[in-house]
C-alpha positions as CSV (number, residue, x, y, z in Angstrom):
1,X,74.4,103.3,86.1
2,X,74.9,105.0,82.7
3,X,77.5,104.0,80.1
4,X,79.7,106.9,81.3
5,X,79.6,105.7,84.9
6,X,80.6,102.1,83.8
7,X,83.5,103.6,81.7
8,X,84.7,105.7,84.6
9,X,84.6,102.7,87.0
10,X,86.4,100.5,84.5
11,X,89.2,103.1,84.1
12,X,89.5,103.5,87.8
13,X,89.9,99.8,88.3
14,X,92.1,99.0,85.3
15,X,94.4,102.1,85.4
16,X,96.5,101.1,88.4
17,X,96.7,97.5,87.2
18,X,97.9,98.5,83.8
19,X,100.3,101.1,85.3
20,X,101.8,98.3,87.5
21,X,102.3,96.0,84.6
22,X,103.9,98.8,82.6
23,X,106.4,99.8,85.3
24,X,107.1,96.2,86.4
25,X,110.3,96.1,84.2
26,X,111.7,99.0,86.2
27,X,112.0,97.3,89.6
28,X,113.3,94.2,87.8
29,X,116.0,96.1,86.2
30,X,116.7,98.1,89.4
31,X,117.0,94.8,91.3
32,X,119.8,93.6,89.0
33,X,121.5,96.9,88.6
34,X,121.3,97.6,92.3
35,X,122.7,94.2,93.1
36,X,125.6,94.9,90.8
37,X,126.3,98.2,92.6
38,X,126.0,96.8,96.1
39,X,128.2,93.8,95.2
40,X,130.7,95.9,93.3
41,X,130.1,94.3,89.8
42,X,128.6,95.7,86.6
43,X,125.1,94.1,86.6
44,X,123.2,94.1,83.3
45,X,125.1,96.3,80.8
46,X,124.8,94.6,77.4
47,X,121.1,94.8,76.2
48,X,120.5,98.5,75.6
49,X,122.2,101.4,77.4
50,X,123.0,100.4,81.0
51,X,121.1,97.2,80.4
52,X,117.8,98.9,80.4
53,X,116.3,96.6,77.8
54,X,117.3,93.4,79.7
55,X,113.7,93.0,81.1
56,X,112.4,93.1,77.6
57,X,114.9,90.4,76.5
58,X,113.8,88.3,79.4
59,X,110.2,88.7,78.5
60,X,110.9,87.5,75.0
61,X,112.9,84.6,76.3
62,X,110.0,83.5,78.6
63,X,107.5,83.6,75.7
64,X,109.8,81.6,73.4
65,X,111.0,78.9,75.8
66,X,109.4,75.5,75.7
67,X,106.7,75.1,78.4
68,X,107.5,71.8,80.1
69,X,105.1,69.9,82.4
70,X,106.9,67.1,84.2
71,X,105.4,63.6,84.3
72,X,103.3,62.5,87.3
73,X,102.2,66.0,88.2
74,X,98.6,67.1,88.9
75,X,98.3,68.9,85.6
76,X,95.3,71.0,86.4
77,X,96.7,72.4,89.7
78,X,100.1,72.7,88.2
79,X,98.7,75.0,85.4
80,X,96.4,77.2,87.5
81,X,98.8,77.7,90.5
82,X,100.8,80.6,88.8
83,X,97.6,82.2,87.7
84,X,96.3,82.2,91.3
85,X,99.5,83.8,92.5
86,X,99.5,86.6,89.9
87,X,95.7,87.2,90.0
88,X,95.7,87.7,93.8
89,X,98.7,90.0,93.5
90,X,97.2,92.2,90.8
91,X,93.7,92.5,92.4
92,X,95.0,93.7,95.8
93,X,95.7,97.2,94.5
94,X,92.0,97.7,93.8
95,X,91.3,99.3,97.1
96,X,94.4,101.4,97.6
97,X,93.8,105.2,96.9
98,X,96.6,106.7,94.7
99,X,95.4,110.3,94.6
100,X,92.6,112.7,95.8
101,X,89.3,112.9,94.1
102,X,89.3,114.7,90.8
103,X,86.3,116.6,89.4
104,X,85.7,116.1,85.6
105,X,82.6,117.4,83.9
106,X,80.9,118.0,87.2
107,X,81.6,114.5,88.4
108,X,83.8,113.8,91.4
109,X,85.9,110.8,90.6
110,X,87.9,109.2,93.5
111,X,91.3,107.9,92.4
112,X,90.9,104.4,93.8
113,X,89.7,101.3,92.0
114,X,86.9,100.6,94.5
115,X,86.4,102.8,97.6
116,X,84.7,100.0,99.6
117,X,83.9,100.2,103.3
118,X,85.9,97.0,104.0
119,X,89.0,98.0,102.1
120,X,91.6,96.7,104.5
121,X,89.8,93.4,105.1
122,X,89.4,92.9,101.3
123,X,93.2,93.5,100.9
124,X,94.2,91.1,103.6
125,X,91.8,88.4,102.3
126,X,93.3,88.6,98.8
127,X,96.8,88.6,100.3
128,X,96.0,85.3,102.1
129,X,94.7,83.9,98.8
130,X,98.2,84.2,97.2
131,X,99.6,81.5,99.4
132,X,97.2,79.0,97.8
133,X,99.0,79.4,94.5
134,X,102.4,78.7,96.1
135,X,101.1,75.7,98.1
136,X,99.3,74.2,95.1
137,X,102.4,74.7,93.0
138,X,104.5,72.9,95.5
139,X,102.1,70.0,96.0
140,X,101.2,69.5,92.3
141,X,104.8,69.4,91.1
142,X,105.4,65.9,92.6
143,X,108.8,67.1,93.8
144,X,109.9,66.9,97.4
145,X,111.8,70.2,97.2
146,X,108.8,72.0,95.7
147,X,106.5,70.4,98.4
148,X,108.8,71.6,101.2
149,X,108.8,75.1,99.7
150,X,105.0,75.2,99.6
151,X,104.7,73.9,103.2
152,X,107.2,76.5,104.3
153,X,105.3,79.3,102.6
154,X,102.0,78.3,104.2
155,X,103.6,78.2,107.7
156,X,105.4,81.5,107.1
157,X,102.3,83.4,105.8
158,X,100.2,82.2,108.8
159,X,102.9,83.2,111.3
160,X,103.6,86.7,109.9
161,X,100.1,87.6,108.7
162,X,99.0,87.5,112.3
163,X,101.6,90.1,113.3
164,X,101.0,92.2,110.2
165,X,97.2,92.4,110.7
166,X,97.6,93.2,114.4
167,X,100.0,96.1,113.5
168,X,97.4,97.3,110.9
169,X,94.7,97.0,113.6
170,X,96.3,100.0,115.3
171,X,95.7,102.1,112.2
172,X,92.1,100.9,111.9
173,X,91.5,101.7,115.6
174,X,92.9,105.3,115.2
175,X,91.0,105.9,111.9
176,X,87.7,104.3,113.1
177,X,87.2,102.8,109.6
178,X,88.3,100.0,107.4
179,X,88.1,102.3,104.4
180,X,91.6,103.2,103.1
181,X,90.5,106.7,101.9
182,X,89.5,107.5,105.5
183,X,92.9,106.3,106.7
184,X,94.6,108.7,104.3
185,X,92.2,111.5,105.3
186,X,93.0,111.2,109.0
187,X,96.7,111.7,108.2
188,X,96.4,115.0,106.4
189,X,97.7,118.1,108.1
190,X,100.3,118.5,110.8
191,X,100.9,118.4,114.5
192,X,102.3,121.5,116.1
193,X,102.5,123.1,112.6
194,X,105.5,121.1,111.4
195,X,105.1,117.4,112.2
196,X,103.2,115.4,109.6
197,X,100.1,113.7,111.0
198,X,101.4,110.4,109.6
199,X,100.7,107.2,111.6
200,X,104.4,106.3,111.6
201,X,105.0,108.9,114.4
202,X,102.6,107.7,117.1
203,X,102.7,104.1,115.8
204,X,106.4,103.6,115.0
205,X,106.3,100.1,116.6
206,X,103.3,99.2,114.5
207,X,105.1,100.4,111.3
208,X,108.3,98.4,112.1
209,X,106.3,95.2,112.7
210,X,104.1,95.7,109.6
211,X,107.0,96.5,107.3
212,X,109.1,93.5,108.5
213,X,106.1,91.3,108.1
214,X,105.7,92.4,104.5
215,X,109.1,91.0,103.7
216,X,107.9,87.6,105.0
217,X,104.5,87.9,103.2
218,X,106.2,88.6,99.9
219,X,108.9,85.8,100.4
220,X,111.7,88.3,100.0
221,X,115.1,88.0,101.7
222,X,115.9,87.6,104.5
223,X,112.6,85.6,104.6
224,X,112.8,83.7,101.3
225,X,112.8,80.3,102.9
226,X,110.1,78.9,100.5
227,X,112.6,79.3,97.6
228,X,116.0,79.0,99.5
229,X,118.1,78.1,96.4
230,X,120.9,76.7,98.6
231,X,118.5,74.2,100.2
232,X,115.5,73.6,97.9
233,X,116.9,74.2,94.4
234,X,114.2,76.7,93.6
235,X,111.5,75.8,96.1
236,X,107.9,75.8,95.0
237,X,108.7,76.8,91.4
238,X,111.5,74.3,90.8
239,X,109.6,72.5,88.1
240,X,108.2,75.6,86.4
241,X,109.5,77.0,83.2
242,X,108.7,79.5,80.4
243,X,105.6,81.7,81.0
244,X,104.4,79.9,84.1
245,X,107.7,80.7,85.9
246,X,107.4,84.3,84.6
247,X,104.0,84.5,86.3
248,X,105.5,83.6,89.6
249,X,108.3,86.0,88.9
250,X,105.9,88.9,88.1
251,X,103.7,88.1,91.1
252,X,106.7,88.6,93.5
253,X,107.4,92.1,92.1
254,X,103.7,93.0,92.0
255,X,103.5,92.0,95.7
256,X,106.5,94.2,96.4
257,X,104.8,97.2,94.8
258,X,101.5,96.5,96.6
259,X,103.2,96.0,100.0
260,X,105.1,99.3,99.5
261,X,101.9,101.1,98.5
262,X,100.0,99.7,101.5
263,X,102.8,100.7,103.9
264,X,102.7,104.3,102.5
265,X,98.9,104.4,102.8
266,X,98.7,103.1,106.3
267,X,101.7,104.9,107.9
268,X,103.0,107.6,105.6
269,X,99.9,109.6,104.6
270,X,99.2,107.9,101.3
271,X,99.0,110.5,98.5
272,X,98.8,113.4,101.0
273,X,101.6,115.9,101.7
274,X,101.7,117.6,105.1
275,X,102.1,121.2,103.9
276,X,100.3,121.0,100.6
277,X,96.6,121.1,99.8
278,X,95.8,119.8,96.4
279,X,93.6,122.0,94.1
280,X,92.6,121.2,90.6
281,X,94.2,118.9,88.1
282,X,97.7,120.1,89.0
283,X,97.1,119.3,92.7
284,X,95.9,115.8,91.8
285,X,99.1,115.2,89.7
286,X,101.3,116.4,92.5
287,X,99.6,114.2,95.0
288,X,99.7,111.1,92.7
289,X,103.4,111.8,92.1
290,X,104.0,112.0,95.8
291,X,102.3,108.6,96.3
292,X,104.5,107.2,93.5
293,X,107.7,108.6,95.0
294,X,106.9,107.2,98.5
295,X,106.0,103.8,97.1
296,X,109.2,103.8,94.9
297,X,111.3,104.5,98.0
298,X,110.0,101.4,99.8
299,X,110.4,99.3,96.7
300,X,114.0,100.3,96.7
301,X,114.3,99.3,100.4
302,X,113.0,95.8,99.4
303,X,115.8,95.6,96.8
304,X,118.4,97.1,99.2
305,X,117.6,94.6,102.0
306,X,117.7,91.6,99.6
307,X,121.4,92.3,98.8
308,X,122.4,93.3,102.3
309,X,121.1,90.8,104.8
310,X,121.7,87.0,104.9
311,X,118.8,84.5,104.9
312,X,117.4,83.5,108.3
313,X,117.4,79.8,109.4
314,X,113.8,78.5,109.5
315,X,113.7,78.2,113.3
316,X,114.9,81.9,113.5
317,X,112.2,83.0,111.1
318,X,109.4,81.3,113.1
319,X,110.8,82.5,116.4
320,X,111.0,86.1,115.2
321,X,107.3,86.0,114.0
322,X,105.8,84.4,117.1
323,X,108.1,85.6,120.0
324,X,109.1,89.0,118.8
325,X,106.8,90.6,116.2
326,X,103.5,89.5,117.5
327,X,104.1,90.7,121.1
328,X,105.4,94.0,119.8
329,X,102.3,94.4,117.6
330,X,100.0,93.7,120.6
331,X,101.9,96.3,122.6
332,X,101.5,98.8,119.8
333,X,97.7,98.1,119.7
334,X,97.4,98.7,123.5
335,X,99.4,102.0,123.0
336,X,97.1,103.2,120.2
337,X,94.0,102.2,122.3
338,X,95.4,104.4,125.1
339,X,95.9,107.3,122.7
340,X,92.4,107.0,121.4
341,X,90.9,106.9,124.9
342,X,92.8,110.0,125.8
343,X,91.6,111.6,122.6
344,X,95.1,112.3,121.4
345,X,94.3,110.4,118.2
346,X,93.3,110.9,115.5
């Protein structure tokens, strides 16, 4: 590879990661402001106009606070646990295509960090890795509430990841590929001239299971049992402060964005628009903006649900994962297999 090829690859990989880090304050502000609107209270409105600079003030606070490590902790695991959580969250976006290929100087550059043939498998593997950060944080803290939160997270991830991957298997079966660019390509165009060829229409059950499971995978309400302030103080991050706590905080929002982007890619056509064929740089920009708009919508749903639904009890959470979502995901997989055999898909 030439130096230019290495530079292009580096930009493709780093661009989405840097973009996520730059836009991360937006969902944080939206979470607080949206909570205020939903609960009929002001929300942040002091730091900057409409409280827009509140995330910046929080970042400064996290950097300036004293970083405490309680006595009798496993210091090594206690320190690296937040890094594992944030690293696994940031690296999952590497295989998600965020736009069509663009031609620059005679080179065709796909707008995806790494267009690998095992894209979905890579993504689920790194998603599973994030639970290690939470479990290690709970165990190394030498705190019973933190330990319970870590154990809950491990059990929750195992339970809901099975339903989520089974729902995604329907998309893989229809596309005949683990490559996410192929998944997007099969969803271009329309049925009957007006229905988008998005997987959400023939696989609505799969989408419903997948999206509900993403709430559990990201530990968001109504599935935030690993934190559960009313029961566990703060759960696995009870003993964390300053920048280490901020890393867990950022990891949660990065996971929200990645989960929303993956939902869009698997079930809503990714960057494609049903009645639009991208051409040139303008087409690439329009497609990338379409991907951003779809992802932003599902991020808002994450926020909306948090301040609308109450938290499940732990037995209800486990029952939903094993006795409701998993059977529905298996039913969806059989349905997709039937459609593929009948050659009605893709």
